[in-house]
C-alpha positions as CSV (number, residue, x, y, z in Angstrom):
1,M,143.1,85.0,19.1
2,S,146.4,84.8,17.1
3,K,149.3,83.0,18.8
4,R,151.7,85.4,20.5
5,A,155.3,85.4,19.4
6,Y,156.7,87.6,22.2
7,F,154.1,88.8,24.8
8,G,153.1,86.4,27.5
9,T,150.6,86.9,30.4
10,D,152.6,89.9,31.7
11,G,154.5,91.5,28.9
12,I,157.7,90.0,27.4
13,R,159.9,88.0,29.8
14,G,162.8,85.6,29.7
15,E,166.5,85.0,30.5
16,A,168.6,88.1,30.0
17,N,170.6,88.2,26.8
18,R,168.7,85.1,25.4
19,H,165.8,85.4,23.0
20,P,163.4,87.1,23.5
21,M,165.1,89.2,26.2
22,T,167.9,90.5,23.9
23,A,168.9,94.0,23.0
24,E,167.7,93.4,19.4
25,V,164.2,92.4,20.6
26,A,164.1,95.5,22.9
27,L,165.1,97.7,20.0
28,R,162.3,96.2,17.9
29,V,159.8,96.7,20.8
30,G,160.8,100.4,21.0
31,M,160.4,100.9,17.3
32,A,157.2,99.0,16.9
33,A,155.5,100.4,20.1
34,G,156.6,103.9,19.1
35,K,155.1,103.6,15.7
36,H,151.9,102.1,17.1
37,F,151.3,104.9,19.6
38,M,152.4,107.8,17.5
39,S,149.4,109.4,16.0
40,R,149.5,111.4,12.8
41,D,149.3,114.9,14.4
42,E,152.3,117.2,14.6
43,R,152.9,117.2,18.4
44,R,155.9,115.6,20.0
45,H,155.1,112.1,21.3
46,L,156.4,110.8,24.6
47,V,157.3,107.5,26.3
48,V,158.4,107.1,29.9
49,I,160.7,104.3,31.0
50,G,161.3,102.9,34.5
51,K,163.2,99.8,35.7
52,D,164.2,97.7,38.6
53,T,167.7,97.0,39.8
54,R,168.8,94.1,37.6
55,L,172.2,94.3,35.9
56,S,170.6,93.5,32.5
57,G,168.5,96.7,32.8
58,Y,171.6,98.6,31.6
59,M,171.4,96.6,28.3
60,I,167.6,96.6,27.8
61,E,167.1,100.3,28.6
62,P,169.4,101.9,26.0
63,A,168.1,99.4,23.3
64,L,164.5,100.6,24.0
65,V,165.7,104.2,23.9
66,A,167.3,103.7,20.6
67,G,164.2,102.1,19.2
68,F,161.8,104.9,20.4
69,T,164.1,107.8,19.4
70,S,164.7,106.3,15.9
71,V,161.0,106.6,15.1
72,G,160.8,110.2,16.5
73,M,159.5,109.6,20.0
74,D,160.8,111.6,23.0
75,V,161.9,109.6,26.0
76,R,161.9,110.3,29.8
77,L,164.0,108.0,32.0
78,F,163.0,107.4,35.6
79,G,165.7,105.0,36.8
80,P,164.6,102.5,39.5
81,L,160.9,103.0,40.2
82,P,158.1,100.5,41.1
83,T,155.9,99.2,38.3
84,P,152.8,101.0,39.7
85,G,154.8,104.3,39.8
86,V,155.6,104.0,36.1
87,A,151.9,103.4,35.4
88,M,150.9,106.5,37.5
89,M,153.6,108.7,35.8
90,T,152.6,107.6,32.3
91,R,149.2,109.2,33.0
92,S,150.4,112.2,35.0
93,L,153.1,113.3,32.4
94,R,150.5,112.8,29.6
95,A,152.8,110.2,27.9
96,D,151.6,108.1,25.0
97,L,153.2,105.0,26.5
98,G,154.9,103.8,29.6
99,V,157.5,101.0,29.9
100,M,158.7,99.0,32.9
101,I,161.8,96.9,32.6
102,S,161.5,94.2,35.2
103,A,161.0,90.4,35.7
104,S,159.0,91.1,38.9
105,H,159.7,88.4,41.5
106,N,162.2,86.4,39.3
107,A,165.9,86.1,39.9
108,F,168.3,88.6,38.4
109,T,169.1,86.3,35.5
110,D,165.7,87.1,34.0
111,N,164.3,90.4,32.8
112,G,161.1,91.6,31.2
113,I,159.3,94.5,29.4
114,K,155.8,95.6,30.5
115,L,153.9,98.3,28.5
116,F,151.3,100.7,29.7
117,G,148.9,102.8,27.6
118,P,148.4,106.5,28.0
119,D,145.6,105.8,30.6
120,G,148.1,103.9,32.8
121,Y,146.6,100.5,32.2
122,K,148.4,97.5,30.8
123,L,147.9,97.0,27.1
124,S,145.1,94.8,25.8
125,D,145.8,91.6,23.9
126,E,144.8,93.3,20.7
127,Q,147.4,96.1,21.2
128,E,150.1,93.7,22.1
129,L,149.4,91.6,18.9
130,A,149.4,94.8,16.8
131,I,152.9,95.7,18.2
132,E,154.1,92.2,17.6
133,A,153.0,92.5,13.9
134,R,155.0,95.7,13.6
135,M,158.1,94.0,15.2
136,G,158.3,91.8,12.1
137,E,158.8,94.8,9.8
138,G,162.3,95.8,8.6
139,L,164.3,97.9,10.9
140,E,164.9,100.5,8.2
141,T,161.2,101.3,7.6
142,N,159.4,104.5,8.7
143,L,162.4,106.0,10.5
144,A,162.5,109.6,11.6
145,G,164.7,112.1,9.7
146,P,167.9,113.5,11.3
147,A,166.1,116.5,12.7
148,D,163.1,114.6,13.9
149,L,164.8,112.1,16.1
150,G,163.4,111.7,19.7
151,R,165.1,113.6,22.6
152,V,166.0,111.8,25.8
153,Q,165.9,113.3,29.3
154,R,166.3,111.8,32.8
155,I,163.6,112.8,35.3
156,D,165.5,113.2,38.6
157,D,162.4,113.7,40.8
158,S,160.4,110.6,39.7
159,Q,161.0,108.9,43.0
160,A,160.0,111.9,45.1
161,R,156.8,112.3,43.0
162,Y,155.9,108.6,43.6
163,I,156.5,109.0,47.4
164,E,154.1,112.0,47.5
165,I,151.4,110.1,45.5
166,A,151.8,107.1,47.9
167,K,151.6,109.3,51.1
168,A,148.4,111.0,49.7
169,T,146.6,107.6,49.8
170,F,147.1,107.3,53.6
171,P,144.1,108.8,55.6
172,R,144.9,112.4,56.6
173,R,143.4,111.8,60.0
174,L,146.2,109.4,60.8
175,N,150.0,109.1,60.9
176,L,152.4,106.2,61.7
177,S,154.1,107.7,64.7
178,G,154.8,105.2,67.4
179,M,154.9,102.3,65.0
180,R,158.0,100.2,64.3
181,I,157.8,98.7,60.8
182,V,160.1,96.3,59.0
183,I,160.1,96.9,55.2
184,D,161.8,94.4,52.9
185,C,162.3,95.9,49.4
186,A,163.8,92.7,47.8
187,N,166.8,94.8,46.7
188,G,164.5,95.9,44.0
189,A,162.7,98.9,42.5
190,A,161.2,100.2,45.8
191,Y,164.5,100.2,47.7
192,K,164.4,104.0,48.1
193,V,160.8,105.0,47.9
194,A,159.1,102.5,50.2
195,P,161.2,103.1,53.3
196,E,161.2,106.9,52.7
197,A,157.4,107.0,52.4
198,L,156.9,105.1,55.6
199,Y,159.5,107.3,57.4
200,E,157.8,110.5,56.2
201,L,154.5,109.3,57.5
202,G,156.0,109.0,61.0
203,A,157.1,105.4,61.4
204,E,160.3,104.0,62.8
205,V,161.6,102.0,59.8
206,I,163.7,98.9,59.9
207,R,165.1,98.5,56.3
208,V,165.8,95.1,54.7
209,G,166.7,94.4,51.1
210,V,167.7,98.0,50.3
211,N,171.3,97.4,49.0
212,P,170.9,96.3,45.3
213,N,174.0,95.4,43.4
214,G,172.5,94.2,40.1
215,F,172.6,90.5,41.2
216,N,170.7,90.3,44.5
217,I,167.2,91.3,43.5
218,N,164.7,88.8,45.2
219,E,167.7,86.8,46.5
220,E,166.7,85.4,49.9
221,C,164.6,88.5,50.5
222,G,161.3,90.1,49.5
223,S,157.8,88.7,49.2
224,T,158.9,85.4,47.7
225,A,161.5,84.8,50.5
226,P,160.0,86.4,53.6
227,A,162.2,84.7,56.2
228,A,164.5,87.7,56.4
229,M,161.5,90.0,57.0
230,Q,160.1,87.6,59.7
231,K,163.5,87.4,61.4
232,A,163.9,91.2,61.5
233,V,160.3,91.7,62.9
234,K,161.1,89.4,65.8
235,E,164.7,90.7,66.3
236,Y,163.6,94.4,66.4
237,R,160.2,93.7,68.1
238,A,158.4,95.4,65.2
239,D,154.6,95.9,65.0
240,I,154.5,94.5,61.4
241,G,156.6,93.3,58.5
242,I,156.0,94.3,54.9
243,G,157.7,92.4,52.1
244,L,157.6,93.7,48.5
245,D,158.8,91.9,45.3
246,G,161.4,93.1,42.8
247,D,159.1,95.6,41.1
248,A,156.9,96.3,44.2
249,D,153.6,95.4,42.6
250,R,152.9,92.8,45.2
251,L,153.4,92.2,48.9
252,V,153.3,89.8,51.8
253,I,152.8,90.8,55.4
254,C,153.7,89.3,58.7
255,D,152.4,90.1,62.2
256,E,154.4,91.0,65.2
257,R,155.0,87.3,65.9
258,G,156.4,86.7,62.5
259,H,153.4,84.8,61.2
260,L,152.6,85.4,57.5
261,V,149.4,87.0,56.2
262,D,148.5,86.2,52.5
263,G,146.8,88.3,49.9
264,D,143.3,86.8,50.6
265,Q,143.5,87.8,54.3
266,I,144.7,91.3,53.4
267,M,141.9,91.7,50.9
268,A,139.4,90.6,53.6
269,L,140.8,93.2,56.0
270,I,140.7,96.1,53.6
271,A,137.3,95.0,52.2
272,A,135.8,94.9,55.7
273,D,137.2,98.3,56.6
274,W,136.2,100.0,53.4
275,S,132.7,98.4,53.6
276,R,132.3,99.8,57.1
277,R,133.3,103.2,55.9
278,E,131.0,102.9,52.8
279,K,134.1,103.3,50.5
280,L,133.9,99.8,48.9
281,R,132.4,99.9,45.4
282,G,130.9,97.2,43.2
283,G,129.3,95.4,46.1
284,G,132.4,93.2,46.8
285,V,135.8,92.2,45.7
286,V,137.4,90.8,42.5
287,A,139.8,87.9,42.9
288,T,141.0,84.9,40.9
289,V,140.0,81.3,40.9
290,M,142.9,80.6,43.2
291,S,141.5,82.7,46.1
292,N,140.4,80.6,49.1
293,L,136.8,79.6,49.6
294,G,137.0,81.0,53.1
295,L,137.4,84.6,51.6
296,E,134.2,84.0,49.6
297,R,132.3,82.9,52.7
298,F,133.7,85.8,54.8
299,L,132.5,88.3,52.2
300,A,129.1,86.6,51.8
301,A,128.5,86.9,55.6
302,K,128.9,90.7,55.2
303,G,126.5,90.8,52.2
304,L,129.4,91.2,49.8
305,K,130.2,89.1,46.7
306,L,133.5,87.7,45.4
307,E,133.8,87.8,41.7
308,R,136.4,85.4,40.3
309,T,138.5,85.7,37.2
310,Q,141.2,83.6,35.6
311,V,144.7,84.0,37.0
312,G,146.5,87.2,36.2
313,D,146.2,90.7,37.6
314,R,145.3,92.1,34.1
315,Y,142.1,90.0,34.2
316,V,141.3,91.1,37.7
317,M,141.7,94.7,36.6
318,A,139.5,94.2,33.5
319,R,136.7,92.8,35.7
320,M,137.1,95.6,38.2
321,R,136.7,98.2,35.5
322,Q,133.8,96.4,34.0
323,G,131.9,96.2,37.3
324,D,133.1,99.4,38.9
325,F,134.9,97.6,41.7
326,N,137.7,99.4,43.6
327,L,139.3,96.5,45.4
328,G,140.7,93.3,43.8
329,G,143.7,91.1,43.8
330,E,145.4,87.7,44.0
331,Q,146.2,85.4,46.8
332,S,149.9,85.9,45.9
333,G,149.7,89.5,47.1
334,H,149.0,91.4,43.9
335,L,146.4,93.9,45.3
336,I,144.8,96.5,43.1
337,L,143.2,99.6,44.7
338,S,141.7,101.3,41.7
339,D,140.9,104.5,43.6
340,F,144.6,105.1,43.7
341,S,146.3,103.0,41.0
342,T,145.8,101.2,37.7
343,T,147.8,98.1,38.6
344,G,148.9,96.2,41.7
345,D,150.8,98.3,44.2
346,G,152.4,96.6,47.2
347,L,153.2,99.9,49.1
348,L,149.7,101.3,48.7
349,A,148.1,98.1,49.8
350,A,150.4,98.1,52.9
351,L,149.4,101.6,53.7
352,Q,145.8,100.6,53.8
353,V,146.6,97.7,56.2
354,L,148.6,100.1,58.3
355,A,145.7,102.5,58.5
356,V,143.4,99.8,59.9
357,L,146.2,98.7,62.3
358,K,146.8,102.2,63.6
359,E,143.1,103.0,64.1
360,S,142.2,99.6,65.6
361,D,144.7,99.9,68.4
362,K,145.2,96.1,68.3
363,P,148.2,94.1,67.4
364,M,148.5,92.8,63.8
365,S,148.1,89.3,65.1
366,A,144.5,90.1,66.1
367,L,143.7,91.4,62.6
368,A,145.7,89.0,60.5
369,R,143.1,86.1,60.5
370,Q,139.9,87.7,59.2
371,F,138.6,84.3,58.2
372,E,139.4,80.6,58.7
373,P,140.9,79.4,55.4
374,V,139.3,76.3,53.9
375,P,142.0,73.5,53.6
376,Q,143.6,74.1,50.2
377,K,146.3,72.2,48.4
378,L,148.3,73.0,45.3
379,E,150.4,70.7,43.1
380,N,152.3,71.3,39.9
381,V,152.9,68.4,37.5
382,R,155.6,68.9,34.8
383,F,155.0,67.4,31.4
384,A,157.3,67.1,28.4
385,G,154.8,67.7,25.6
386,G,151.3,67.2,24.3
387,K,148.0,68.3,26.0
388,P,147.5,66.1,29.1
389,L,144.2,67.9,30.0
390,E,142.6,66.7,26.8
391,N,143.3,63.0,27.7
392,E,140.1,61.1,28.3
393,A,141.4,59.4,31.4
394,V,142.4,62.7,32.9
395,K,139.0,64.2,32.1
396,A,137.2,61.3,33.8
397,V,139.3,61.6,37.0
398,M,138.6,65.4,37.1
399,A,134.9,64.9,36.5
400,D,134.7,62.4,39.4
401,A,136.7,64.8,41.6
402,E,134.4,67.7,40.9
403,Q,131.3,65.6,41.7
404,R,132.8,64.6,45.1
405,L,133.7,68.2,45.9
406,T,130.2,69.6,44.9
407,G,128.8,71.7,47.7
408,T,131.8,71.6,49.9
409,G,134.7,72.7,47.9
410,R,136.3,73.7,44.5
411,L,138.7,72.3,41.9
412,V,140.9,74.3,39.5
413,V,143.1,72.5,37.0
414,R,144.9,74.6,34.4
415,A,147.9,74.6,32.2
416,S,150.5,77.2,33.2
417,G,150.8,80.1,30.8
418,T,154.6,80.4,31.3
419,E,155.9,76.8,31.9
420,P,155.2,73.2,30.8
421,L,153.2,72.6,34.0
422,I,149.7,71.5,34.9
423,R,148.6,73.4,38.0
424,I,146.2,71.5,40.3
425,M,144.3,73.2,43.1
426,A,141.6,71.7,45.3
427,E,140.0,73.0,48.4
428,A,137.2,71.7,50.7
429,D,136.2,71.5,54.3
430,D,137.4,67.8,54.3
431,E,141.2,68.0,54.2
432,D,141.6,64.2,53.5
433,L,139.3,64.6,50.5
434,V,141.4,67.4,49.2
435,R,144.6,65.3,49.5
436,Q,143.0,62.3,47.8
437,V,141.6,64.4,44.9
438,I,144.9,66.1,44.2
439,K,146.8,62.7,44.4
440,E,144.4,61.1,41.9
441,I,144.4,63.9,39.3
442,A,148.2,64.3,39.6
443,G,148.6,60.6,39.0
444,A,146.4,60.7,36.0
445,V,148.2,63.7,34.5
446,K,151.6,62.0,35.0
447,K,150.4,58.8,33.4
448,A,149.0,60.8,30.4
449,A,152.2,62.8,30.0
450,A,154.5,59.7,30.2
């Protein structure tokens, strides 16, 4: 595959107003993606654009609009809307392309551009490379004539539409009356829609992280900083806490005692419920190499399989489509429920957990630990340059570690796709062995990188 100049593992991302997250690059993306998705027929072509609450969204959005309209594409603007909402609306409005302006769980200083095809799925590597090739063309080529410029319109009811779609995924036989729920929206894209959806389903809603000011997205709140949610759960004696990230495509949950529940446990809970109701397809769940071995054993005990992919929700989704699975996700809380959505959706995943909680008539703490996690340790080793994983000494240490873990655990060592880091993960029933293996590999990588 050709080397990518702009697109990474999840669209284009970087520090706002620094390459590649500049107005000029956004303009080029609009022009290039517009040309790529405009077929040769005579109909009007449409792109829909959503964003989170970062200050830099006010710079990136108009630059994208200028690019799309300059090649003759009509634009519909949603304003703040979760990433999965943009994916849904791309399909429901029969748009040729969907765009989300967000850097997900990153600080406000970053921003990003994610693209969705007309089917609501993230673009393939081949499509992204084709758009990159067009971005190198001159800005004056293939422009629309004065009468053929794209028209721009703001869709005022986009948030209401998403709320109705989300509510429709909750079982009709149930409602949330009598439940007190803390929802932390990370001062991000879901700050209006998530609390409103829960309220309309009958819950008493305690709102956290719902006052965005352009700078405070993900700041000491949301799924990556859940302490505020945990504190509110205990303070208000809530039944459950739900924390979303900046673009609401992932979540973390805490029980009524404030104890955190990770993505693996949430997948286990939903998988067990769906399997019991004969709603689970594909014979199991799709997760990444980072998911805990305990999840794999839990599913196996129920006659279900765990299919693993490389890290990244796009790879999880690809395997789900290939094998007709309807549940997949990552330990980090990206959960994909393909009966309802084409990408990770924190609110929809939370609603499935709430359905189980409501019907079980048990506290969340009784449901939170579906399986006993196998001891797992992660360590990141930064390196200045070169390819430490190709070093013979590092290879030898890794081979020895894999042999010692055979039958009782797993080892995953990989280079980060976004930073100069080697990520080392080991898990096994023997916690001392896990620590030793991680220490030896990290030491070898540091030595090789010195």
